FIKOLZA-1660 file (N, C-alpha, C; in steps of 0.1 Angstrom, whole numbers, plus 5000, padded with zeros to 4 digits):
% residues 251
   i   px   py   pz ch aa at
   1 4956 5015 5174  A  X  N
   1 4958 5003 5166  A  X CA
   1 4962 5006 5152  A  X  C
   2 4971 4999 5147  A  X  N
   2 4974 5000 5133  A  X CA
   2 4963 4992 5125  A  X  C
   3 4961 4997 5113  A  X  N
   3 4950 4992 5105  A  X CA
   3 4955 4990 5090  A  X  C
   4 4952 4979 5084  A  X  N
   4 4955 4978 5070  A  X CA
   4 4943 4973 5063  A  X  C
   5 4942 4977 5050  A  X  N
   5 4931 4973 5041  A  X CA
   5 4937 4964 5030  A  X  C
   6 4931 4952 5029  A  X  N
   6 4936 4943 5019  A  X CA
   6 4925 4940 5009  A  X  C
   7 4928 4942 4996  A  X  N
   7 4918 4939 4986  A  X CA
   7 4924 4928 4977  A  X  C
   8 4918 4917 4977  A  X  N
   8 4924 4905 4970  A  X CA
   8 4918 4903 4957  A  X  C
   9 4925 4897 4948  A  X  N
   9 4919 4892 4936  A  X CA
   9 4909 4881 4939  A  X  C
  10 4897 4882 4936  A  X  N
  10 4886 4873 4941  A  X CA
  10 4882 4863 4930  A  X  C
  11 4888 4863 4919  A  X  N
  11 4884 4853 4909  A  X CA
  11 4894 4842 4909  A  X  C
  12 4889 4830 4909  A  X  N
  12 4898 4818 4909  A  X CA
  12 4906 4817 4896  A  X  C
  13 4919 4817 4897  A  X  N
  13 4927 4815 4885  A  X CA
  13 4938 4804 4888  A  X  C
  14 4945 4800 4877  A  X  N
  14 4956 4790 4879  A  X CA
  14 4967 4796 4888  A  X  C
  15 4971 4789 4897  A  X  N
  15 4981 4794 4906  A  X CA
  15 4994 4797 4899  A  X  C
  16 4998 4789 4889  A  X  N
  16 5010 4791 4882  A  X CA
  16 5011 4805 4875  A  X  C
  17 4999 4811 4874  A  X  N
  17 4999 4824 4867  A  X CA
  17 5003 4836 4877  A  X  C
  18 5005 4832 4890  A  X  N
  18 5009 4842 4899  A  X CA
  18 4997 4849 4907  A  X  C
  19 4985 4844 4905  A  X  N
  19 4974 4850 4911  A  X CA
  19 4970 4842 4924  A  X  C
  20 4961 4846 4932  A  X  N
  20 4957 4839 4944  A  X CA
  20 4942 4841 4945  A  X  C
  21 4936 4832 4954  A  X  N
  21 4922 4832 4956  A  X CA
  21 4919 4832 4971  A  X  C
  22 4910 4841 4975  A  X  N
  22 4906 4842 4989  A  X CA
  22 4892 4838 4990  A  X  C
  23 4889 4827 4998  A  X  N
  23 4875 4822 4999  A  X CA
  23 4871 4821 5013  A  X  C
  24 4858 4823 5016  A  X  N
  24 4853 4821 5029  A  X CA
  24 4842 4810 5029  A  X  C
  25 4841 4802 5039  A  X  N
  25 4831 4792 5039  A  X CA
  25 4826 4791 5054  A  X  C
  26 4814 4786 5055  A  X  N
  26 4808 4784 5068  A  X CA
  26 4814 4772 5075  A  X  C
  27 4813 4772 5088  A  X  N
  27 4818 4761 5096  A  X CA
  27 4809 4749 5093  A  X  C
  28 4814 4737 5098  A  X  N
  28 4806 4725 5096  A  X CA
  28 4792 4726 5103  A  X  C
  29 4782 4719 5099  A  X  N
  29 4769 4720 5104  A  X CA
  29 4767 4715 5118  A  X  C
  30 4774 4721 5127  A  X  N
  30 4772 4718 5142  A  X CA
  30 4768 4731 5149  A  X  C
  31 4763 4730 5161  A  X  N
  31 4758 4742 5168  A  X CA
  31 4770 4751 5171  A  X  C
  32 4782 4746 5174  A  X  N
  32 4793 4754 5177  A  X CA
  32 4799 4761 5164  A  X  C
  33 4800 4753 5154  A  X  N
  33 4807 4758 5142  A  X CA
  33 4799 4769 5134  A  X  C
  34 4786 4769 5137  A  X  N
  34 4777 4779 5130  A  X CA
  34 4781 4793 5135  A  X  C
  35 4789 4795 5145  A  X  N
  35 4792 4808 5150  A  X CA
  35 4803 4815 5143  A  X  C
  36 4809 4808 5133  A  X  N
  36 4821 4814 5127  A  X CA
  36 4821 4810 5112  A  X  C
  37 4829 4817 5104  A  X  N
  37 4832 4813 5091  A  X CA
  37 4847 4811 5090  A  X  C
  38 4852 4803 5080  A  X  N
  38 4866 4800 5079  A  X CA
  38 4871 4807 5066  A  X  C
  39 4882 4813 5067  A  X  N
  39 4888 4820 5055  A  X CA
  39 4902 4815 5053  A  X  C
  40 4906 4813 5040  A  X  N
  40 4919 4809 5037  A  X CA
  40 4925 4817 5026  A  X  C
  41 4938 4818 5025  A  X  N
  41 4945 4825 5014  A  X CA
  41 4955 4815 5009  A  X  C
  42 4955 4813 4996  A  X  N
  42 4964 4803 4990  A  X CA
  42 4979 4806 4990  A  X  C
  43 4982 4819 4989  A  X  N
  43 4996 4823 4989  A  X CA
  43 4997 4836 4996  A  X  C
  44 5009 4843 4995  A  X  N
  44 5012 4855 5002  A  X CA
  44 5010 4867 4994  A  X  C
  45 5009 4879 5000  A  X  N
  45 5007 4891 4993  A  X CA
  45 5017 4901 4999  A  X  C
  46 5027 4907 4992  A  X  N
  46 5036 4916 4998  A  X CA
  46 5030 4929 5001  A  X  C
  47 5032 4935 5013  A  X  N
  47 5027 4948 5017  A  X CA
  47 5034 4951 5030  A  X  C
  48 5030 4963 5036  A  X  N
  48 5036 4967 5049  A  X CA
  48 5026 4962 5060  A  X  C
  49 5018 4952 5057  A  X  N
  49 5007 4948 5066  A  X CA
  49 5012 4941 5079  A  X  C
  50 5025 4938 5080  A  X  N
  50 5030 4932 5092  A  X CA
  50 5030 4941 5104  A  X  C
  51 5029 4954 5101  A  X  N
  51 5027 4964 5112  A  X CA
  51 5013 4965 5118  A  X  C
  52 5003 4960 5111  A  X  N
  52 4989 4962 5114  A  X CA
  52 4984 4952 5125  A  X  C
  53 4976 4957 5133  A  X  N
  53 4969 4948 5143  A  X CA
  53 4956 4943 5137  A  X  C
  54 4950 4951 5129  A  X  N
  54 4937 4947 5123  A  X CA
  54 4938 4947 5108  A  X  C
  55 4933 4936 5102  A  X  N
  55 4932 4935 5087  A  X CA
  55 4918 4934 5082  A  X  C
  56 4915 4942 5072  A  X  N
  56 4902 4941 5065  A  X CA
  56 4904 4934 5052  A  X  C
  57 4897 4922 5051  A  X  N
  57 4900 4913 5040  A  X CA
  57 4886 4911 5033  A  X  C
  58 4887 4911 5020  A  X  N
  58 4875 4909 5011  A  X CA
  58 4876 4895 5005  A  X  C
  59 4866 4887 5007  A  X  N
  59 4866 4873 5002  A  X CA
  59 4853 4869 4996  A  X  C
  60 4853 4860 4987  A  X  N
  60 4841 4855 4981  A  X CA
  60 4836 4843 4990  A  X  C
  61 4823 4845 4994  A  X  N
  61 4817 4835 5003  A  X CA
  61 4812 4823 4995  A  X  C
  62 4816 4811 4999  A  X  N
  62 4813 4800 4991  A  X CA
  62 4798 4795 4992  A  X  C
  63 4792 4800 5003  A  X  N
  63 4778 4796 5005  A  X CA
  63 4768 4803 4995  A  X  C
  64 4772 4815 4990  A  X  N
  64 4763 4822 4981  A  X CA
  64 4770 4828 4969  A  X  C
  65 4784 4827 4969  A  X  N
  65 4791 4833 4958  A  X CA
  65 4793 4848 4958  A  X  C
  66 4789 4854 4969  A  X  N
  66 4790 4869 4970  A  X CA
  66 4803 4873 4978  A  X  C
  67 4807 4885 4974  A  X  N
  67 4819 4891 4981  A  X CA
  67 4815 4899 4993  A  X  C
  68 4822 4896 5004  A  X  N
  68 4820 4904 5016  A  X CA
  68 4833 4908 5023  A  X  C
  69 4832 4918 5032  A  X  N
  69 4844 4922 5039  A  X CA
  69 4844 4916 5053  A  X  C
  70 4856 4912 5058  A  X  N
  70 4858 4906 5071  A  X CA
  70 4869 4914 5079  A  X  C
  71 4867 4915 5092  A  X  N
  71 4877 4921 5100  A  X CA
  71 4884 4911 5108  A  X  C
  72 4898 4910 5106  A  X  N
  72 4906 4900 5112  A  X CA
  72 4916 4907 5122  A  X  C
  73 4919 4900 5133  A  X  N
  73 4929 4905 5142  A  X CA
  73 4939 4895 5145  A  X  C
  74 4952 4900 5145  A  X  N
  74 4963 4890 5146  A  X CA
  74 4964 4886 5161  A  X  C
  75 4971 4874 5163  A  X  N
  75 4973 4869 5176  A  X CA
  75 4984 4877 5183  A  X  C
  76 4981 4879 5196  A  X  N
  76 4991 4885 5205  A  X CA
  76 4994 4900 5203  A  X  C
  77 4984 4907 5198  A  X  N
  77 4986 4922 5196  A  X CA
  77 4982 4929 5209  A  X  C
  78 4991 4938 5213  A  X  N
  78 4988 4946 5225  A  X CA
  78 4980 4958 5222  A  X  C
  79 4971 4962 5232  A  X  N
  79 4963 4974 5230  A  X CA
  79 4969 4985 5239  A  X  C
  80 4969 4997 5234  A  X  N
  80 4973 5008 5242  A  X CA
  80 4962 5013 5251  A  X  C
  81 4965 5016 5264  A  X  N
  81 4955 5021 5273  A  X CA
  81 4952 5036 5270  A  X  C
  82 4941 5041 5276  A  X  N
  82 4937 5054 5272  A  X CA
  82 4942 5065 5281  A  X  C
  83 4952 5062 5290  A  X  N
  83 4957 5072 5299  A  X CA
  83 4967 5081 5292  A  X  C
  84 4971 5092 5299  A  X  N
  84 4979 5102 5292  A  X CA
  84 4993 5098 5288  A  X  C
  85 4999 5088 5295  A  X  N
  85 5012 5084 5292  A  X CA
  85 5013 5073 5281  A  X  C
  86 5001 5068 5277  A  X  N
  86 5000 5058 5267  A  X CA
  86 5008 5046 5269  A  X  C
  87 5008 5041 5281  A  X  N
  87 5015 5029 5284  A  X CA
  87 5008 5016 5279  A  X  C
  88 5015 5006 5277  A  X  N
  88 5009 4994 5271  A  X CA
  88 5000 4987 5282  A  X  C
  89 4988 4984 5278  A  X  N
  89 4980 4976 5287  A  X CA
  89 4985 4962 5290  A  X  C
  90 4983 4956 5301  A  X  N
  90 4988 4943 5304  A  X CA
  90 4981 4932 5296  A  X  C
  91 4969 4935 5292  A  X  N
  91 4962 4924 5285  A  X CA
  91 4966 4923 5271  A  X  C
  92 4966 4911 5266  A  X  N
  92 4970 4908 5252  A  X CA
  92 4958 4900 5246  A  X  C
  93 4953 4904 5234  A  X  N
  93 4942 4898 5228  A  X CA
  93 4946 4884 5222  A  X  C
  94 4937 4875 5222  A  X  N
  94 4940 4862 5216  A  X CA
  94 4941 4862 5201  A  X  C
  95 4934 4872 5195  A  X  N
  95 4935 4872 5180  A  X CA
  95 4928 4860 5174  A  X  C
  96 4932 4857 5162  A  X  N
  96 4926 4847 5154  A  X CA
  96 4937 4837 5150  A  X  C
  97 4935 4824 5154  A  X  N
  97 4945 4814 5150  A  X CA
  97 4945 4811 5135  A  X  C
  98 4957 4809 5130  A  X  N
  98 4958 4807 5116  A  X CA
  98 4962 4819 5107  A  X  C
  99 4961 4831 5114  A  X  N
  99 4964 4843 5107  A  X CA
  99 4978 4848 5111  A  X  C
 100 4987 4851 5102  A  X  N
 100 5000 4856 5105  A  X CA
 100 5004 4865 5094  A  X  C
 101 5013 4875 5097  A  X  N
 101 5018 4885 5087  A  X CA
 101 5033 4887 5090  A  X  C
 102 5041 4878 5087  A  X  N
 102 5056 4880 5090  A  X CA
 102 5062 4890 5081  A  X  C
 103 5073 4895 5085  A  X  N
 103 5081 4905 5078  A  X CA
 103 5090 4897 5068  A  X  C
 104 5092 4903 5056  A  X  N
 104 5101 4897 5046  A  X CA
 104 5115 4902 5049  A  X  C
 105 5124 4894 5052  A  X  N
 105 5138 4898 5055  A  X CA
 105 5148 4896 5044  A  X  C
 106 5159 4903 5045  A  X  N
 106 5170 4902 5035  A  X CA
 106 5166 4905 5021  A  X  C
 107 5158 4916 5019  A  X  N
 107 5154 4919 5006  A  X CA
 107 5165 4926 4998  A  X  C
 108 5165 4924 4985  A  X  N
 108 5175 4930 4976  A  X CA
 108 5170 4942 4969  A  X  C
 109 5157 4944 4970  A  X  N
 109 5150 4955 4963  A  X CA
 109 5141 4962 4972  A  X  C
 110 5137 4975 4969  A  X  N
 110 5128 4983 4978  A  X CA
 110 5132 4982 4992  A  X  C
 111 5145 4983 4995  A  X  N
 111 5150 4982 5009  A  X CA
 111 5146 4994 5017  A  X  C
 112 5142 5005 5011  A  X  N
 112 5138 5017 5019  A  X CA
 112 5125 5015 5027  A  X  C
 113 5117 5005 5023  A  X  N
 113 5105 5002 5029  A  X CA
 113 5104 4987 5034  A  X  C
 114 5100 4985 5046  A  X  N
 114 5098 4971 5051  A  X CA
 114 5086 4965 5044  A  X  C
 115 5087 4952 5042  A  X  N
 115 5076 4945 5035  A  X CA
 115 5072 4933 5043  A  X  C
 116 5060 4929 5042  A  X  N
 116 5055 4917 5049  A  X CA
 116 5046 4909 5040  A  X  C
 117 5043 4897 5045  A  X  N
 117 5033 4888 5038  A  X CA
 117 5022 4885 5047  A  X  C
 118 5011 4880 5042  A  X  N
 118 5000 4876 5050  A  X CA
 118 4996 4862 5047  A  X  C
 119 4994 4853 5057  A  X  N
 119 4990 4840 5055  A  X CA
 119 4978 4837 5063  A  X  C
 120 4968 4831 5057  A  X  N
 120 4955 4827 5064  A  X CA
 120 4952 4813 5061  A  X  C
 121 4952 4805 5071  A  X  N
 121 4949 4790 5070  A  X CA
 121 4937 4787 5078  A  X  C
 122 4925 4787 5071  A  X  N
 122 4913 4784 5078  A  X CA
 122 4910 4792 5090  A  X  C
 123 4912 4805 5089  A  X  N
 123 4911 4814 5101  A  X CA
 123 4896 4814 5104  A  X  C
 124 4893 4811 5117  A  X  N
 124 4879 4811 5122  A  X CA
 124 4875 4826 5125  A  X  C
 125 4865 4830 5119  A  X  N
 125 4860 4844 5121  A  X CA
 125 4846 4844 5126  A  X  C
 126 4843 4851 5137  A  X  N
 126 4829 4851 5142  A  X CA
 126 4821 4859 5132  A  X  C
 127 4808 4857 5132  A  X  N
 127 4799 4863 5123  A  X CA
 127 4798 4878 5125  A  X  C
 128 4801 4882 5138  A  X  N
 128 4800 4897 5140  A  X CA
 128 4812 4904 5135  A  X  C
 129 4822 4897 5129  A  X  N
 129 4833 4903 5123  A  X CA
 129 4831 4906 5108  A  X  C
 130 4819 4901 5103  A  X  N
 130 4815 4903 5089  A  X CA
 130 4810 4918 5088  A  X  C
 131 4814 4925 5078  A  X  N
 131 4810 4939 5076  A  X CA
 131 4797 4939 5069  A  X  C
 132 4786 4944 5076  A  X  N
 132 4772 4942 5070  A  X CA
 132 4770 4950 5057  A  X  C
 133 4777 4961 5055  A  X  N
 133 4774 4969 5044  A  X CA
 133 4784 4967 5033  A  X  C
 134 4791 4956 5033  A  X  N
 134 4802 4954 5023  A  X CA
 134 4799 4944 5012  A  X  C
 135 4787 4942 5009  A  X  N
 135 4783 4932 4999  A  X CA
 135 4787 4936 4985  A  X  C
 136 4794 4928 4978  A  X  N
 136 4798 4931 4964  A  X CA
 136 4812 4938 4964  A  X  C
 137 4816 4941 4951  A  X  N
 137 4830 4946 4949  A  X CA
 137 4830 4961 4949  A  X  C
 138 4818 4968 4951  A  X  N
 138 4818 4983 4950  A  X CA
 138 4826 4988 4962  A  X  C
 139 4825 4982 4974  A  X  N
 139 4832 4988 4986  A  X CA
 139 4847 4987 4984  A  X  C
 140 4853 4975 4981  A  X  N
 140 4867 4974 4980  A  X CA
 140 4873 4982 4969  A  X  C
 141 4865 4983 4957  A  X  N
 141 4870 4991 4946  A  X CA
 141 4870 5006 4949  A  X  C
 142 4860 5010 4957  A  X  N
 142 4860 5025 4960  A  X CA
 142 4872 5028 4969  A  X  C
 143 4875 5019 4978  A  X  N
 143 4887 5021 4987  A  X CA
 143 4900 5021 4979  A  X  C
 144 4901 5011 4969  A  X  N
 144 4912 5010 4961  A  X CA
 144 4914 5023 4952  A  X  C
 145 4903 5028 4947  A  X  N
 145 4904 5040 4939  A  X CA
 145 4909 5052 4946  A  X  C
 146 4904 5053 4959  A  X  N
 146 4909 5064 4967  A  X CA
 146 4924 5062 4970  A  X  C
 147 4928 5050 4973  A  X  N
 147 4942 5047 4975  A  X CA
 147 4951 5051 4963  A  X  C
 148 4946 5048 4951  A  X  N
 148 4954 5051 4939  A  X CA
 148 4955 5066 4937  A  X  C
 149 4944 5073 4941  A  X  N
 149 4945 5087 4940  A  X CA
 149 4955 5093 4949  A  X  C
 150 4956 5088 4961  A  X  N
 150 4966 5092 4971  A  X CA
 150 4980 5089 4966  A  X  C
 151 4982 5078 4959  A  X  N
 151 4995 5074 4954  A  X CA
 151 5000 5085 4943  A  X  C
 152 4990 5090 4936  A  X  N
 152 4994 5100 4926  A  X CA
 152 5000 5112 4932  A  X  C
 153 4996 5116 4944  A  X  N
 153 5003 5126 4952  A  X CA
 153 5016 5122 4958  A  X  C
 154 5016 5110 4963  A  X  N
 154 5028 5105 4971  A  X CA
 154 5040 5104 4962  A  X  C
 155 5038 5098 4950  A  X  N
 155 5050 5096 4941  A  X CA
 155 5056 5110 4937  A  X  C
 156 5048 5120 4935  A  X  N
 156 5053 5133 4931  A  X CA
 156 5060 5139 4943  A  X  C
 157 5055 5136 4955  A  X  N
 157 5063 5141 4967  A  X CA
 157 5076 5134 4968  A  X  C
 158 5077 5121 4965  A  X  N
 158 5090 5114 4965  A  X CA
 158 5099 5120 4954  A  X  C
 159 5094 5124 4943  A  X  N
 159 5102 5130 4932  A  X CA
 159 5107 5144 4937  A  X  C
 160 5098 5151 4944  A  X  N
 160 5103 5164 4949  A  X CA
 160 5115 5163 4958  A  X  C
 161 5114 5152 4967  A  X  N
 161 5125 5150 4976  A  X CA
 161 5138 5146 4968  A  X  C
 162 5137 5138 4958  A  X  N
 162 5148 5135 4949  A  X CA
 162 5154 5148 4943  A  X  C
 163 5145 5156 4938  A  X  N
 163 5149 5168 4931  A  X CA
 163 5156 5178 4941  A  X  C
 164 5151 5179 4953  A  X  N
 164 5157 5188 4962  A  X CA
 164 5171 5183 4966  A  X  C
 165 5173 5170 4968  A  X  N
 165 5186 5164 4972  A  X CA
 165 5196 5165 4960  A  X  C
 166 5191 5163 4948  A  X  N
 166 5200 5164 4936  A  X CA
 166 5204 5178 4934  A  X  C
 167 5195 5188 4936  A  X  N
 167 5199 5202 4934  A  X CA
 167 5209 5206 4944  A  X  C
 168 5206 5202 4957  A  X  N
 168 5215 5206 4967  A  X CA
 168 5229 5201 4965  A  X  C
 169 5230 5188 4961  A  X  N
 169 5243 5182 4958  A  X CA
 169 5250 5189 4946  A  X  C
 170 5242 5192 4936  A  X  N
 170 5248 5198 4924  A  X CA
 170 5253 5212 4927  A  X  C
 171 5248 5219 4936  A  X  N
 171 5253 5232 4940  A  X CA
 171 5266 5231 4949  A  X  C
 172 5266 5221 4957  A  X  N
 172 5278 5219 4966  A  X CA
 172 5290 5212 4960  A  X  C
 173 5287 5203 4950  A  X  N
 173 5298 5195 4944  A  X CA
 173 5304 5203 4933  A  X  C
 174 5318 5205 4934  A  X  N
 174 5325 5213 4924  A  X CA
 174 5333 5203 4915  A  X  C
 175 5333 5207 4902  A  X  N
 175 5341 5200 4892  A  X CA
 175 5347 5210 4883  A  X  C
 176 5360 5209 4881  A  X  N
 176 5368 5219 4873  A  X CA
 176 5365 5233 4878  A  X  C
 177 5365 5234 4892  A  X  N
 177 5364 5246 4899  A  X CA
 177 5350 5253 4896  A  X  C
 178 5341 5245 4892  A  X  N
 178 5327 5250 4890  A  X CA
 178 5317 5240 4897  A  X  C
 179 5306 5245 4902  A  X  N
 179 5296 5236 4907  A  X CA
 179 5289 5228 4896  A  X  C
 180 5285 5216 4899  A  X  N
 180 5279 5208 4889  A  X CA
 180 5266 5214 4883  A  X  C
 181 5260 5222 4892  A  X  N
 181 5247 5229 4887  A  X CA
 181 5250 5239 4876  A  X  C
 182 5262 5243 4874  A  X  N
 182 5265 5253 4863  A  X CA
 182 5265 5247 4849  A  X  C
 183 5266 5233 4849  A  X  N
 183 5266 5227 4836  A  X CA
 183 5252 5224 4830  A  X  C
 184 5251 5227 4817  A  X  N
 184 5237 5226 4811  A  X CA
 184 5231 5213 4811  A  X  C
 185 5239 5202 4810  A  X  N
 185 5233 5189 4810  A  X CA
 185 5227 5186 4824  A  X  C
 186 5233 5190 4835  A  X  N
 186 5228 5189 4848  A  X CA
 186 5215 5197 4850  A  X  C
 187 5216 5210 4845  A  X  N
 187 5205 5219 4845  A  X CA
 187 5192 5213 4838  A  X  C
 188 5195 5206 4827  A  X  N
 188 5184 5200 4819  A  X CA
 188 5177 5189 4827  A  X  C
 189 5185 5181 4834  A  X  N
 189 5179 5170 4842  A  X CA
 189 5171 5176 4853  A  X  C
 190 5176 5187 4860  A  X  N
 190 5168 5193 4871  A  X CA
 190 5156 5200 4865  A  X  C
 191 5157 5206 4854  A  X  N
 191 5145 5213 4848  A  X CA
 191 5134 5204 4844  A  X  C
 192 5138 5193 4838  A  X  N
 192 5129 5183 4833  A  X CA
 192 5121 5177 4845  A  X  C
 193 5128 5174 4856  A  X  N
 193 5122 5168 4867  A  X CA
 193 5112 5178 4874  A  X  C
 194 5117 5191 4874  A  X  N
 194 5108 5201 4880  A  X CA
 194 5096 5203 4872  A  X  C
 195 5097 5202 4859  A  X  N
 195 5085 5204 4850  A  X CA
 195 5075 5193 4853  A  X  C
 196 5080 5180 4854  A  X  N
 196 5070 5169 4857  A  X CA
 196 5064 5170 4871  A  X  C
 197 5072 5175 4880  A  X  N
 197 5066 5177 4894  A  X CA
 197 5054 5187 4893  A  X  C
 198 5056 5198 4886  A  X  N
 198 5046 5208 4885  A  X CA
 198 5033 5203 4878  A  X  C
 199 5036 5196 4866  A  X  N
 199 5024 5190 4859  A  X CA
 199 5017 5180 4867  A  X  C
 200 5025 5171 4874  A  X  N
 200 5018 5160 4881  A  X CA
 200 5010 5166 4893  A  X  C
 201 5015 5176 4900  A  X  N
 201 5008 5182 4911  A  X CA
 201 4995 5188 4906  A  X  C
 202 4996 5195 4895  A  X  N
 202 4984 5202 4889  A  X CA
 202 4973 5192 4885  A  X  C
 203 4978 5180 4879  A  X  N
 203 4969 5170 4875  A  X CA
 203 4961 5164 4887  A  X  C
 204 4969 5161 4897  A  X  N
 204 4963 5155 4909  A  X CA
 204 4953 5165 4916  A  X  C
 205 4957 5177 4916  A  X  N
 205 4949 5188 4922  A  X CA
 205 4936 5189 4915  A  X  C
 206 4936 5189 4902  A  X  N
 206 4924 5190 4894  A  X CA
 206 4915 5178 4896  A  X  C
 207 4920 5166 4896  A  X  N
 207 4912 5155 4899  A  X CA
 207 4906 5155 4913  A  X  C
 208 4913 5160 4922  A  X  N
 208 4908 5161 4936  A  X CA
 208 4896 5171 4937  A  X  C
 209 4897 5182 4929  A  X  N
 209 4886 5192 4929  A  X CA
 209 4874 5186 4922  A  X  C
 210 4876 5178 4912  A  X  N
 210 4865 5171 4905  A  X CA
 210 4859 5161 4915  A  X  C
 211 4867 5154 4923  A  X  N
 211 4861 5145 4932  A  X CA
 211 4853 5152 4943  A  X  C
 212 4857 5164 4947  A  X  N
 212 4849 5171 4957  A  X CA
 212 4836 5176 4951  A  X  C
 213 4836 5178 4938  A  X  N
 213 4824 5183 4931  A  X CA
 213 4815 5171 4927  A  X  C
 214 4820 5159 4929  A  X  N
 214 4812 5147 4924  A  X CA
 214 4813 5144 4910  A  X  C
 215 4822 5150 4902  A  X  N
 215 4823 5148 4888  A  X CA
 215 4834 5140 4883  A  X  C
 216 4842 5134 4892  A  X  N
 216 4854 5126 4888  A  X CA
 216 4849 5112 4885  A  X  C
 217 4856 5105 4876  A  X  N
 217 4854 5091 4873  A  X CA
 217 4867 5084 4876  A  X  C
 218 4866 5071 4877  A  X  N
 218 4877 5062 4880  A  X CA
 218 4888 5063 4870  A  X  C
 219 4885 5065 4857  A  X  N
 219 4895 5066 4846  A  X CA
 219 4904 5078 4849  A  X  C
 220 4899 5089 4855  A  X  N
 220 4908 5100 4858  A  X CA
 220 4918 5097 4868  A  X  C
 221 4914 5089 4878  A  X  N
 221 4924 5085 4888  A  X CA
 221 4934 5076 4882  A  X  C
 222 4930 5067 4873  A  X  N
 222 4939 5058 4866  A  X CA
 222 4950 5065 4858  A  X  C
 223 4945 5076 4851  A  X  N
 223 4954 5084 4843  A  X CA
 223 4965 5091 4851  A  X  C
 224 4960 5098 4861  A  X  N
 224 4970 5106 4869  A  X CA
 224 4979 5097 4877  A  X  C
 225 4974 5086 4882  A  X  N
 225 4983 5076 4889  A  X CA
 225 4993 5070 4880  A  X  C
 226 4989 5066 4868  A  X  N
 226 4998 5060 4859  A  X CA
 226 5009 5070 4854  A  X  C
 227 5004 5082 4851  A  X  N
 227 5013 5093 4846  A  X CA
 227 5023 5097 4857  A  X  C
 228 5018 5099 4869  A  X  N
 228 5027 5104 4880  A  X CA
 228 5037 5094 4884  A  X  C
 229 5033 5081 4885  A  X  N
 229 5042 5070 4889  A  X CA
 229 5053 5068 4878  A  X  C
 230 5049 5068 4866  A  X  N
 230 5059 5066 4855  A  X CA
 230 5069 5078 4854  A  X  C
 231 5064 5090 4855  A  X  N
 231 5073 5101 4855  A  X CA
 231 5082 5102 4867  A  X  C
 232 5076 5099 4879  A  X  N
 232 5084 5100 4891  A  X CA
 232 5095 5090 4890  A  X  C
 233 5092 5078 4886  A  X  N
 233 5102 5067 4886  A  X CA
 233 5113 5071 4876  A  X  C
 234 5109 5075 4864  A  X  N
 234 5119 5079 4853  A  X CA
 234 5128 5090 4858  A  X  C
 235 5123 5101 4863  A  X  N
 235 5131 5112 4867  A  X CA
 235 5139 5110 4880  A  X  C
 236 5134 5101 4888  A  X  N
 236 5142 5098 4900  A  X CA
 236 5155 5091 4896  A  X  C
 237 5154 5082 4886  A  X  N
 237 5166 5075 4880  A  X CA
 237 5175 5085 4874  A  X  C
 238 5170 5095 4866  A  X  N
 238 5178 5105 4860  A  X CA
 238 5185 5114 4870  A  X  C
 239 5178 5118 4880  A  X  N
 239 5184 5126 4891  A  X CA
 239 5195 5118 4899  A  X  C
 240 5193 5105 4900  A  X  N
 240 5202 5097 4907  A  X CA
 240 5216 5098 4900  A  X  C
 241 5216 5100 4887  A  X  N
 241 5228 5101 4879  A  X CA
 241 5236 5113 4883  A  X  C
 242 5230 5124 4887  A  X  N
 242 5237 5136 4891  A  X CA
 242 5246 5133 4904  A  X  C
 243 5241 5124 4912  A  X  N
 243 5249 5122 4925  A  X CA
 243 5260 5112 4922  A  X  C
 244 5261 5106 4911  A  X  N
 244 5273 5098 4907  A  X CA
 244 5274 5087 4917  A  X  C
 245 5287 5084 4921  A  X  N
 245 5289 5073 4930  A  X CA
 245 5284 5075 4944  A  X  C
 246 5281 5087 4948  A  X  N
 246 5276 5090 4961  A  X CA
 246 5261 5085 4963  A  X  C
 247 5254 5083 4951  A  X  N
 247 5241 5078 4952  A  X CA
 247 5240 5064 4956  A  X  C
 248 5251 5056 4956  A  X  N
 248 5251 5042 4959  A  X CA
 248 5257 5040 4973  A  X  C
 249 5257 5051 4981  A  X  N
 249 5263 5050 4995  A  X CA
 249 5252 5049 5005  A  X  C
 250 5254 5041 5016  A  X  N
 250 5244 5040 5026  A  X CA
 250 5247 5049 5038  A  X  C
 251 5257 5059 5036  A  X  N
 251 5260 5068 5047  A  X CA
 251 5251 5080 5047  A  X  C
% end
């Protein structure tokens, strides 16, 4: 099964500011409705979550004002059987009514990655789907902090890919009977990107070792994530310039 982790902004704010609020409430005071809680999301959140069968959502419970984690399952998701050929099982789960995660189509930006939204309209969740050890914001924030640390590695990996492609192109592309890589302006762009790759990797490696030793703090993750993302984005754009018009081709 695919799994996604969703960490929502849990403080109520004005909708016109671009924020959203996720809240959970108990069912009406009847014998049947006490078996579930209802959860709603006021707006959508872009992510790759449309691939996921299971969503882990953090919401503020209206009956006591505390934040808890809930496990949600989409309607109509197929389960893989456990045999060696991994064929699809014939049974399809009912999932949870009111939960959907459609794909965003016809995007004009970030087209390299598919993006989806999630909508929850009074989704009925059984009480056994409530995560017992997830009281408070410590659990989602610890997950978020680990995800941000992983991003600090991922963006440098993306910059390495850009650097490799730009270098290969600069060696193969000739201008005035010389490869582009022989010009100092091109060499400077490649050298600057390579320098930031090295520094970014070393920074993430050091923070990782401190995490293993139990001496890392969240501010360290914030610094390496901010630095690596900013440098990767900047130098990817600079390296794009080396490819010239070929960088805008979909071939």
